[in-house]
N, C-alpha and C positions, 0 to 999 in steps of 0.2 A: 301619231304613227303615221296612220295611212298617206295623209297626203304626203309624207317624205318619202313613203313606200312607191307611190306614186312616181314620185320624181325623180326617183332612183334605178325605177325600173324594176322594181321588188315587187313580189307578190304576196299575199298572206295565204299561207297552208291552211285549210281545213283539218278537222279532226279526222278523217281518215287519210288523210295523206302524210300527216305530220308523223301521226304511230304509227302508219305501217316503216315510214324511215326508219322509226327509232325500233322496231322489230329486225328491219334488216340490217342495224345495226348490231343489234343482241345479238343477231345470228350470225353474222357474218365480220363481225368486230376482233381481228386478234390484237394482241401483242400489248395489251393494257391502257391503262387511260389516255397515255399521251400519243400514241400510234392510233386509237380510237377516235382521238380528237381531231390528227390530222386528215380522217377517212371521213367524220362527221361535217367538217368543214369542206370539204369537196365536195359532199353529198348535199349540203346546203348552196353553196355557189353555185353548182350547174343547176340547180331548180329554181335560183334565182328567188329565196326567199329571203337572202341576207348576203350583202356585199361582205367583198374580203376584211375590209375596215372593220364592218359592224361584227363577223365572225372574231375579227381578233379582241373585240371590246367584249363580247359573249365570252372567250376562251379568257380573258382575263379577269372577269368579276367570278368567273368558278372558283378562279385558285383565292379567292378574300373569304371561300368558309373552306372546313372540313369536306374530306369526301374525296371519290376521285374525281379527277378533270372532268374527261368525257359524261361519267353520270350528272355531274355540277351543269356544263355546259349544254345538255340536254333540257335536264328540269329548268333552268336559266331561259333556254330560248320555248321552252313550251310555257315557259311564264308570259314572255311577252307574247306570244301567238294568242294563247288561249286564256291563259291566266291559269291562276292557283291550282283548279282541279288537272289545267292540260299539263303541268310542270309535274303533278305526283303519277299521273296517267304516263308521259314520258320515262321516268323511272321505272316506275312495273311493268310498262311492254319492255323496256331493253333489259332490265336485269331479268325476268323471266325465263328467257331460254337458258342464261347461264347458269343459274340456280336451279331451273328442274335437270339437267346435266350434273351438276357436282353433287345434287342429291342421288341422282342415278349412280353418280361411282362410289359416294359414301356408301351406298345398300350393296354393292357388289365392289366391293374395295379390293378385295382377295382376287380379282380376275385382272386388277387393271394392268397388274407388273408383267402378264403374260402377252401385254400387246408389244408384237414384234417391230424393233427397229424404233422404237420410239427414244431412246438418248438420241439419236441422229436426226428426227422429226424435231426434237425439240431444241438441236443445236442449229438449225436451218430456222425455224422459226427466231430465235433468239439473234442471230445475226439480220437476218432481216429487219427486225424490231429495233435495231439500232441505229440500221438505214431508214428506217422510217421516223426515227425520232430526229436524228439528224436533218432530214428534207423539211418537216415541220418546224423545225428551231430555225431553221433558213429561211422560210417563208413569216413564218412571224415575225422574225427579225427583218425583212424586207417591208414589213407594211408597218409596224410597230416602231423602228428607231429611225425617225424622220430628222432629229437634233444629235448633234454632235454627241451633247452631253449624253442624252440617251445610250449612245453605243457606250462609254464609258461604263456607263450606270450597268450595262448589261454584263461587261468583264469583272467589273466588282463583284456583283451577284452571282458569278461564275467562279470566282475566288474566293471570295464568304463560305459558298456550301461546300467546294471541294479541298480550301487549302484551311480556311478557319473551320471546318466541320459548324457551320450554324445550320439551325434549324430552319425550316422553310417558313415559320411564324416568322423568324427571326428577320431572314431575307425579304419576308411581305413587308414588313414595317419597315423595312431599311429604305425599301423602293418607295412608300409613301412618304415618309418623313422625306426623304432626296428629291420625291416631285413638288412636295409643297415649298421643300429652300429652293429648287429653280423656279419657283413661277414666283416664290417673294422678290428673288435675284430681280429676274427678268422687269417685273410690276416695278420696283423700284427706279431700272435703269431707263424706262418708257417714261415714267414721270420727271426724272432728271432731265431728259433729253426734252420732253415737250416744257418744262420748264424754263430751259434754255433759251427754246423759240418763242416762248411768248414774253420773257425779258429781251432779244433781241430785237423785236419787230412790234410795233404798236398795234395796238388791237383793231381788227379791220372790221369795218360796217357788217361785211356777210358772214360773221363767224356767229355761229348757230347760239354760244353762250360768253360770255365777258364777266369780268369780276366786276363785282357788287362796287358803287361809289364807298372808299373809305376802307375797303377790306383788305385785308393782309395780301399781298400777290402769291406769298409762296401758297396758300391756301386756296388761290383762286379756282373754281371751274374751270377744265380744259375744253376743247370744242369737243363734243361726242364723234367717235369715227368709229369705224367697223375694225374689229380686230380679226386680222388675220387668222392667228391661232383658235380664235372661240370658232370660228366655220370652220376651221380642218378638223378642228373637235369634234365641234357637234356632230358629224360624221358618222364618227366612231360608234355614236347609240344606236345605238340602233335597239332390346330385348334379344328378336327374333325377325332375322332380314332374311329369312328362304322363301324363295317362292314370289306369286307377282300378287300384285292387288285382284287381277279378275280370276287367278287362281285360289286366292284366300276367300274370294266371294261363293267362287262353284261349291269349294269345299264346305262353307257356311250353310249352304242350302242342300246339299248332302251328307248330313253326318252320317258315319256308320257304326259310331259307337253311342252306349246313352252318354259318355261325356265328352264325346269328340265335339258337341254345339260350343262347349264352355272353353275348349281347350283352341277353338280355331278363332275362339271372339277373343281370348287372352293373346294368342299369337299375334294377330291383326293389330289390337291394340298397341303392342309391343312396336311390331313393325312401322306404325304411326306415331309412336312416342307420346302415345295415350296413358301409358299405364302409371300405376300410383307412384313409382319412382321417377317415372321421366319428367312429368308436370312438374317437380321442382326444379328439376335442371332442364327446363324449357326457360322458366322464369329466368332462372341465374344468365342464361345464355341470351335472353332479350336482353337485360339489366347488361351485361357485361359488354356485349359490342353496341349497344348505343351508346355508351361509354368511350366505347373505342371509336365510333363514329363522330362521337362529338369533338375531339382531338386528332382527326388523322387530316390533320393538314399534310398536303402532299397527295395524298392517297397512296395507295400500291404497294411499292418495296419499302417508302419510309416510315411505315407502320407493321412492317413485320415482326422487328423485336417486341414489339407493343403487344401483338395479338399473342405469341410466342410465349413471351412471359404470363398472360392471362391464363392460354389455353393449356400449356402444356406444362407450367413449372407452379403454378397457383392452382390453379381445378383439377390438373391432370385429367381432364378430358379425352387427350390425346396423347400420343408417343411423338417424342423426336423427330423418327421415321415416317409416322404418319404427318408431323406438319410438314417436314420436307413434300414428301407427296403433295401435299394440298398446296403449296407453293407453287408447285410444278405443274399441277394440274389446271392451277389457276390462269399460267400462260398458254396454255395448249388448247385449253377450252376460248369460247369467244367472248366477250365483256369484261369486265374490270379485275385486275388482280387479284383484289380484295374480297373476290367472290369465293378466295377460299375459305372465309367466313362459314360460307353456306356447307361445304365441305364439312369443316370442325362440328358445329353445330348439328349434324347427319349422325356421325360419328358417336358424338355424345347422348343425342336424345330423340333420335330417328328423323320419321317425314317433319316433323313437329319442333322437334329441334331446330332443322337446318333451316325451315320457313320464320323460326324467330330469330333462326340468328340474323338471317337476311334481313329481315324488318328493323332487326337493332342498328346494322351497321349501314345500310343506307337510307331508312325511315329519318334520323336523327340530320343529317345533310341536306335531305331532299326540303324538312320543312327549314330551315336555316337561309334555303336558298330562296324561297317564297317570299320567307320576311325580309332578308337582308338587298334580296334583288329588288322586291317592289319597292324598299326605300332609296336604292341608288338608282332606278328609273325615276323617281318623282324628286332626286335632287340632283340626278346628272348633271345639269343645267348650271349648276351651283359652280362656281369658279373653285372652292378648296377641292370637291368632288372630281371634277376633270382636270386638276393638278395633282391630285392622286393616283386618279388612273395611269397618268401622264409618268409618272415615276414607276407604277404597277407595273406596265407593257415590258419594259426593259427588265424587270426585276423576274418576271415570268420568262423572258428570252434568257436569262442567265441560269436560272433553275432548271429548265429545257436541256441548253446546253451541258450542264451537268449531271444530267439524268441522261445525257447518251454517253458523256464520259464512263458512268458509273455502270449502266449497260453494256459498254463496250468492254471494261474490264471482268464482267462477270461473264458477260456469254460471246466473247469471241476468245479461241485459245487456238487458233491455227490460221495460214491463209487462206484457207479456205474459206472459214469464217468472214475475214477481212474483205475477199471477192466479192460474197454474198451481200455484205452489207453494203458495198460499192455499188453494186449493179439495184438493192433497192433503193438509195438513194439518187440515183439516175432517173430509174423508173416512174419514182414518184415526183420529185423536185422538177426534170426536165421534161417527161415525155408525159407527166400526169396522168400516169396507172392506177386503177385504184386499190390502194394501201390492201385491202382484203385480198386482192390477186395476188398482189407481189408476194406475200405471204405464203400464200398456197403453193405458188411455184418454186419458191425456192425451197420451202421444205421437202418437196416433193424431189425438187434437184439433190436435196445433202441427201435424203436417203437414198435416191437410185445413186450415187457416191460410194453411199457405205455399202450398197448391196453389191454395185457390179463391177468398182474400183476399190474397193477395201479402203476409200480415205475417212 
């Protein structure tokens, strides 16, 4: 990998630069997985850690396992750069800022709705996200759709998801099978062409391999030849929520009545989710969200119905309104949309519940990336794996296009939203602006229009 990195002008990052980049994405990555995926790709390419085509490969592998696309992509990049510990550290550093914010929102939930012009801010963010997703889809399409059949496959994947209501897993399987089928057809065509050339020309002395005497010419070895497709594909590799912790500790140190110390300890345990009733809830949160994480193909909005069924309808940890607010907060905070699981865990089981829900929903996909990513790295030069990835890339492009359509229908409700989305697309796709800056600026523009122009 190092030799190839030098040949392509890349550099392998160390622990501190890589984790600092993951922390930056965790603090500034707004808009959910696909938008953050665009920001991460731009960052890694500017730092020359990965080429554009290698980032396409990384983004594609991230779709092979459940979980958020950006989270999986960072885990896979950490696996390639620093090994399994690097993958786990990347996920931890990336998720921690958003998880801390969601825990704070969960503890101070009654104050959230007092934020002025929150609806306008969310509307600006939503429109910008649509433009970002279209931009990253456009860029991935330019890099990954190098053959005509791949463009057709991307269109079919879009139609399957939007019109056929196919699940993400079904589209992934469809893309892999299509890639294998296309490779088989191409291989058969090349073999027939070589056979015709072999039969129409007498064997030459300078050929590397010739048919053995008496052997059936149909199955004779053919001259070794460099496969241009293989060369191209190898480049792809690459209780009580009042007060603050400090105030609680000070009250523990200065008890005012004989029973104050015991009451303060009980209050702190409830705030942390360590009371006798909260521990079973925390365990249930851990296993429930681990199960959600294990089947969260497509991440983000694709698993919202599953989380709602588990958290609202089955366990009744939160209300429908709290759930709707959790999803909205998942969009307005940096990091992946499924960070809403942290808010749900905090409302149900305090700080401990939030931590356990986060561990469950992100830990399982991270472990699957480590296991599956190592396997793909080990076998990525195998013809079948490369063929599967050639089919998966257009399937991912089609799914991202479908996501853009869905986000546009849900997040753009007027002409202002259309204009903001178009500005975001041009800024990212044409002028290579930082996606996080674009999201913040367009959110501020939307709030300004709401305040000064009543738009």
